[in-house]
C-alpha positions in Angstrom: 64.3 96.2 87.7 66.6 93.4 88.3 70.0 94.0 87.4 70.9 90.4 85.3 72.9 89.4 82.7 72.4 90.0 79.1 73.8 88.7 75.8 75.1 92.1 73.3 72.2 93.1 71.9 72.5 92.6 68.3 71.3 94.4 65.0 68.3 96.6 64.5 68.0 99.9 66.6 71.1 102.1 66.8 73.1 101.0 70.4 76.1 102.4 71.7 78.1 101.0 75.1 78.8 103.9 77.7 82.1 103.5 78.8 83.0 104.9 82.2 84.8 108.2 81.1 81.0 108.8 80.1 79.3 108.9 83.1 78.7 111.6 85.9 78.2 111.8 89.5 79.1 108.3 90.1 78.1 107.9 93.9 79.7 104.6 96.0 80.8 102.5 93.0 84.4 101.5 92.2 86.8 101.4 88.6 88.8 99.0 91.0 87.7 95.9 89.0 87.9 98.0 85.4 86.1 98.1 83.3 83.6 96.7 85.7 81.8 98.8 88.1 81.4 97.7 91.4 80.3 98.9 95.0 82.5 100.5 96.7 84.3 98.2 100.2 81.9 98.8 103.0 83.7 100.6 106.7 83.3 98.9 109.8 83.5 100.8 113.5 87.5 100.4 114.6 87.7 102.6 118.2 84.4 104.6 119.8 84.0 107.2 122.3 82.6 106.6 124.7 81.7 110.6 125.1 82.4 112.8 121.5 82.4 116.5 123.5 85.2 118.0 121.6 85.8 118.2 118.2 88.4 115.9 116.3 90.8 118.0 114.0 92.9 114.9 112.2 94.1 111.4 113.0 98.2 110.7 112.8 100.0 107.0 113.2 103.2 108.0 115.3 106.2 106.1 114.9 105.5 103.6 117.9 102.8 102.1 115.7 100.2 104.1 118.5 97.2 106.6 116.7 96.7 109.9 118.2 93.7 112.1 117.2 94.4 115.6 116.9 91.2 117.4 118.8 90.2 121.1 120.0 88.3 121.6 122.6 85.2 123.9 123.7 87.9 126.2 124.9 89.6 126.5 122.0 92.7 124.3 123.1 94.0 121.4 121.7 95.0 118.1 122.8 95.8 114.5 121.8 93.9 111.3 122.4 96.5 108.2 122.2 95.1 104.2 121.0 96.9 101.3 120.7 96.4 100.5 116.6 96.9 96.4 117.2 94.1 96.3 120.1 92.5 99.7 119.2 92.6 100.4 123.2 92.9 103.7 125.0 96.8 104.6 125.5 96.8 108.2 126.6 95.5 111.8 127.0 98.2 114.8 127.0 97.9 118.4 126.4 100.0 121.5 126.7 97.5 123.7 128.1 97.5 126.5 125.4 96.1 127.2 122.4 97.5 125.4 120.3 96.8 124.7 116.6 98.1 121.1 115.6 98.7 121.3 111.9 101.0 119.2 111.3 103.4 116.0 112.7 106.4 115.1 112.5 107.2 112.0 114.3 110.7 109.9 114.4 111.9 106.5 116.6 114.9 106.8 118.3 115.1 105.5 122.0 112.1 107.6 123.0 109.1 108.8 120.4 109.5 112.5 119.6 106.5 114.3 118.0 106.4 117.6 116.6 103.3 119.6 116.0 104.3 123.4 114.7 101.5 126.0 115.8 101.6 129.2 115.0 102.1 130.2 118.5 105.1 127.9 118.9 105.9 124.1 118.6 105.5 121.6 120.5 106.9 118.4 121.4 105.1 115.2 122.8 107.8 112.6 124.4 106.6 108.7 125.1 108.9 107.5 127.3 108.5 104.4 129.8 104.7 104.4 128.5 104.4 107.8 129.4 103.4 110.9 127.0 104.1 114.6 127.9 103.8 117.7 125.8 106.4 120.3 126.4 106.0 123.4 124.7 108.9 125.0 122.5 109.5 128.1 120.1 109.8 129.3 116.5 105.9 128.5 115.5 105.0 127.3 112.3 102.3 126.2 110.4 104.0 123.9 108.0 106.3 121.1 107.9 108.3 118.6 105.8 111.4 116.2 106.2 113.7 116.4 103.6 117.3 114.9 103.2 118.0 114.7 106.6 116.2 118.6 107.4 113.3 119.8 109.0 111.8 122.7 107.0 108.9 124.2 108.6 107.5 128.0 107.5 104.9 130.3 108.9 101.0 130.7 107.4 101.0 134.0 105.9 104.8 134.5 105.4 107.3 133.2 102.5 110.3 132.9 105.1 111.6 128.7 105.5 113.4 127.6 108.2 115.5 124.5 107.9 116.7 122.3 111.1 118.7 119.4 111.8 116.8 116.4 112.5 118.3 115.7 115.7 118.6 119.7 117.1 114.6 119.3 116.9 112.5 121.7 116.3 110.9 122.7 119.3 114.7 124.3 120.9 114.4 126.9 117.6 118.4 125.9 116.8 117.6 127.0 113.3 120.5 126.0 110.6 119.2 127.3 107.5 116.5 129.8 106.6 115.9 131.6 103.0 112.7 133.5 101.2 110.9 132.0 98.6 110.2 133.8 95.4 110.8 137.6 97.0 107.6 138.4 99.1 104.9 137.6 96.8 104.3 134.1 97.8 103.2 133.2 101.1 103.7 129.6 102.1 100.7 127.3 101.5 102.3 123.9 101.9 106.1 122.4 102.2 106.1 118.9 100.9 109.1 116.4 100.2 109.1 115.0 96.7 112.0 113.1 94.9 115.1 115.0 94.8 113.2 118.0 96.2 111.4 120.3 98.4 107.9 121.2 96.9 107.0 124.7 98.3 103.4 126.1 97.3 101.3 129.3 97.6 98.2 129.9 97.0 99.2 130.8 93.4 102.4 129.6 92.8 104.4 126.2 92.9 108.5 126.2 93.2 110.8 123.5 93.7 113.9 124.2 95.4 117.6 122.6 95.5 119.4 122.4 98.7 123.3 121.7 97.6 125.8 121.6 100.4 129.2 122.7 99.3 132.2 121.6 101.6 135.9 123.8 100.9 139.0 122.9 102.7 142.0 125.1 103.2 144.5 126.7 105.7 144.3 129.9 108.0 147.0 131.7 108.4 148.5 129.6 110.9 149.0 126.8 109.0 146.1 125.4 110.7 143.3 123.4 108.5 140.0 124.3 108.2 136.6 123.4 106.6 133.8 125.9 105.4 129.9 124.2 105.1 127.8 126.7 102.6 124.5 126.0 102.1 123.5 126.9 98.4 119.9 127.2 97.8 118.7 127.0 94.2 114.7 128.2 93.6 112.7 126.8 90.4 109.6 128.4 89.6 107.0 125.2 88.5 103.9 127.0 87.8 102.3 130.5 88.0 98.8 130.4 88.8 98.5 126.5 89.9 99.2 126.8 93.4 97.4 124.9 96.9 94.4 125.4 99.0 94.9 123.1 101.5 98.8 121.7 102.4 96.6 118.9 104.3 96.0 117.9 100.4 99.2 116.6 99.3 100.5 113.0 98.8 102.6 110.7 97.0 101.0 108.0 95.2 103.3 106.1 93.4 105.7 108.4 92.2 103.3 111.1 91.3 102.0 114.4 93.5 98.8 115.1 94.1 96.9 117.9 95.6 93.6 120.1 95.8 94.5 123.6 94.4 92.3 126.6 93.8 90.0 125.2 90.9 91.0 121.8 91.2 93.0 118.4 91.7 96.4 118.6 90.4 99.5 116.1 89.2 103.4 116.3 89.1 104.8 113.6 87.9 109.0 115.7 89.0 109.2 116.5 85.1 106.8 117.5 83.8 104.5 120.6 84.1 101.6 119.9 86.6 98.4 119.1 85.3 94.7 119.2 86.4 93.5 115.4 86.8 89.6 116.5 88.1 87.7 117.7 85.5 85.5 115.3 85.8 84.6 116.4 89.7 85.5 119.5 89.4 81.9 120.9 89.4 81.2 118.7 92.5 83.8 120.0 94.2 82.7 123.7 93.5 79.6 122.8 95.2 81.1 123.3 98.9 81.8 126.1 100.8 85.4 126.2 101.9 84.5 129.0 104.5 82.1 126.1 105.9 84.6 123.5 106.6 85.4 121.4 109.6 88.7 121.0 109.2 90.7 121.6 105.8 90.3 119.7 102.8 93.1 116.1 103.6 94.4 113.6 101.1 95.4 110.6 101.5 97.4 108.0 99.5 97.1 104.1 99.3 97.2 101.1 96.7 97.9 103.8 93.6 95.0 105.4 94.8 94.5 109.3 95.9 91.7 110.0 98.2 90.4 113.5 98.9 88.0 114.3 101.9 85.6 117.5 101.6 83.5 117.8 104.6 81.3 121.1 105.8 79.9 121.7 109.5 76.4 121.3 109.9 74.3 120.1 108.2 77.8 117.8 107.5 77.8 117.7 103.5 80.8 115.1 102.7 82.4 113.7 99.9 85.2 111.5 99.6 86.6 111.7 96.0 89.0 108.9 95.1 91.7 109.0 91.9 92.4 105.3 90.7 95.9 106.3 89.2 96.3 103.4 87.1 92.5 104.0 84.8 92.6 108.0 85.9 89.4 107.7 86.8 87.6 109.2 89.6 84.7 108.2 92.0 83.0 109.3 95.1 82.1 107.6 97.7 79.6 109.2 100.3 79.3 107.6 103.5 76.3 107.7 106.4 78.6 109.9 108.9 80.9 111.8 107.2 84.7 111.1 107.1 87.1 113.9 107.3 90.7 112.6 107.9 92.6 109.3 107.4 95.6 107.5 108.7 96.9 104.0 106.9 98.0 101.5 109.6 99.4 97.9 108.6 97.6 98.5 105.0 93.9 99.2 106.8 92.7 102.5 105.7 91.4 104.6 108.8 88.7 107.1 109.1 87.4 109.8 111.6 83.9 110.3 111.5 81.7 112.8 113.2 79.4 110.4 115.0 82.1 109.8 117.4 84.1 106.6 116.0 87.2 105.9 113.9 86.2 103.3 111.4 88.3 100.9 109.5 87.1 101.4 105.3 87.7 99.5 102.3 87.0 96.3 104.1 85.3 93.8 102.3 83.8 92.0 106.0 81.9 94.9 106.3 77.7 94.9 107.0 77.6 98.3 106.0 74.5 98.8 103.4 76.0 101.2 101.0 73.1 102.9 98.4 75.2 103.1 95.0 73.8 105.8 92.4 75.4 106.9 88.8 74.1 109.1 85.7 74.1 108.7 82.2 73.5 112.0 79.8 70.7 111.3 77.5 69.2 113.2 74.4 65.7 113.2 72.4 66.5 110.3 70.3 67.6 108.5 73.0 64.9 105.5 74.0 66.7 103.1 76.2 68.7 102.1 79.0 69.9 98.9 79.9 72.1 97.7 82.6 74.3 94.7 82.6 75.8 92.8 85.6 77.3 89.7 87.1 75.3 87.2 86.7 75.4 86.3 90.3 73.4 89.6 91.2 70.3 89.4 92.1 69.2 93.4 92.7 66.3 95.4 92.9 67.3 98.7 91.1 65.6 102.3 90.0 65.9 105.3 87.7 65.0 108.6 87.3 65.1 110.9 84.7 66.8 114.2 85.3 65.9 117.8 83.7 68.6 120.6 84.2 69.4 118.6 87.6 65.8 118.0 88.9 64.5 114.5 89.4 61.0 114.8 87.7 59.9 111.4 86.6 60.7 107.8 87.9 61.6 105.4 84.4 59.1 102.1 83.6 61.4 98.8 83.5 60.1 97.2 79.7 61.7 94.0 79.0 64.4 95.1 81.1 65.7 98.2 80.1 64.6 101.3 81.6 62.4 103.2 78.8 63.1 107.5 78.4 59.5 110.0 78.4 61.4 111.7 75.7 58.4 113.8 75.4 59.0 115.6 79.0 62.3 117.6 78.4 63.0 119.5 74.6 66.5 119.6 72.8 67.5 122.3 74.9 67.5 121.2 78.3 70.1 119.4 80.0 68.8 115.4 80.4 70.2 112.5 82.1 69.2 109.5 83.9 70.0 108.2 87.0 70.4 104.5 87.9 70.1 103.7 91.6 70.6 101.1 93.8 71.4 99.4 97.2 73.8 96.4 98.4 76.5 95.1 96.6 76.6 95.2 92.3 79.4 94.9 89.7 78.3 96.9 86.5 79.3 94.9 83.4 78.1 97.1 80.3 75.3 100.2 80.3 74.0 100.1 77.0 71.9 103.4 75.2 69.5 102.4 72.5 68.8 105.6 70.4 70.3 108.7 70.5 73.3 111.0 68.8 
């Protein structure tokens, strides 16, 4: 069947337009041009490696504009490769030579670049000066970092003990400025994030807002000398019970909305109202992943009003990138020929590292990627036909399959530019759907169902 332009159907049989929100399993179609659905933008290689002998973990953009990739080698020791984002050229390797789990990054611009990589064994400071990188081991090992109101806050995995450090005192030096427990000892930390005027603390099954107020008291001592007492007052508010964070990598601020992956789905918090689940449309797909067999923890990223969540299993490398459009409150699922498992943004360009020894520039309109797309429409015994209405200039061969109880059982025929549904192949108790699929660029304007409930 060739997708083509049709006039609005009139009269006769019962005809219903299918909304985007009624579609299931939308793969590689974007709602950016809503209400239309269009094939997602492509990708093209940006940085390639001659040899991929170590496991890449995460992408980071350093404060000097360089791109850092955290690796774990066969000896289970971490190291960093650095590239120039403008030229995509190699800059340096550096490592501390020890077993360090590089989980977070804090980078700041001063006369020299200083970047903190925390770990459960001890934090490390990467220093860039005079075009040379060095890697220095430190103290006070942590798994989570957040920079909030001029302080670096850090917490250990499995603990609810939070340390606060002044930015200029360097976490690696171990000069603690503020310490506090969150929620007694019931809620070990799984994530920290600075959001609006609050420090957000996550556990597996709870969420807390931390407000830190600094009080100053002036007076005179017994000798009549002036003194000042500076005291930090920590105020804790339990935002939610039974809503926690599965992966600290997934937390992102998307246009003033905090979005993250919880234990049972993706949540959104605006800082005022209670957190709410926004992922019911994709929860079934998320639950299909084996979270005990992931390449790295699920990672989330914000760009242009969209939230990107990538989940990638180890071999055989099952991977999906879920994209939430906050303007339309719609989810789409992207799949790439080679899995993408970590993101970074440089100068408005979304970068993704894949398992094929490449870093890709994503969401590019000048890509020659051959993109396969699909969507599913639920049908019942009374549904007779499905009709796809696309842009006039689109000339693409597309197909359709009947799925019954999740199993593809038959290719559908095209009769008069519509797919005819052989409803004798399923009963009223079956869950039936039509999978529409194609390869290339298409922009779908309307989908109609003829007949049906």
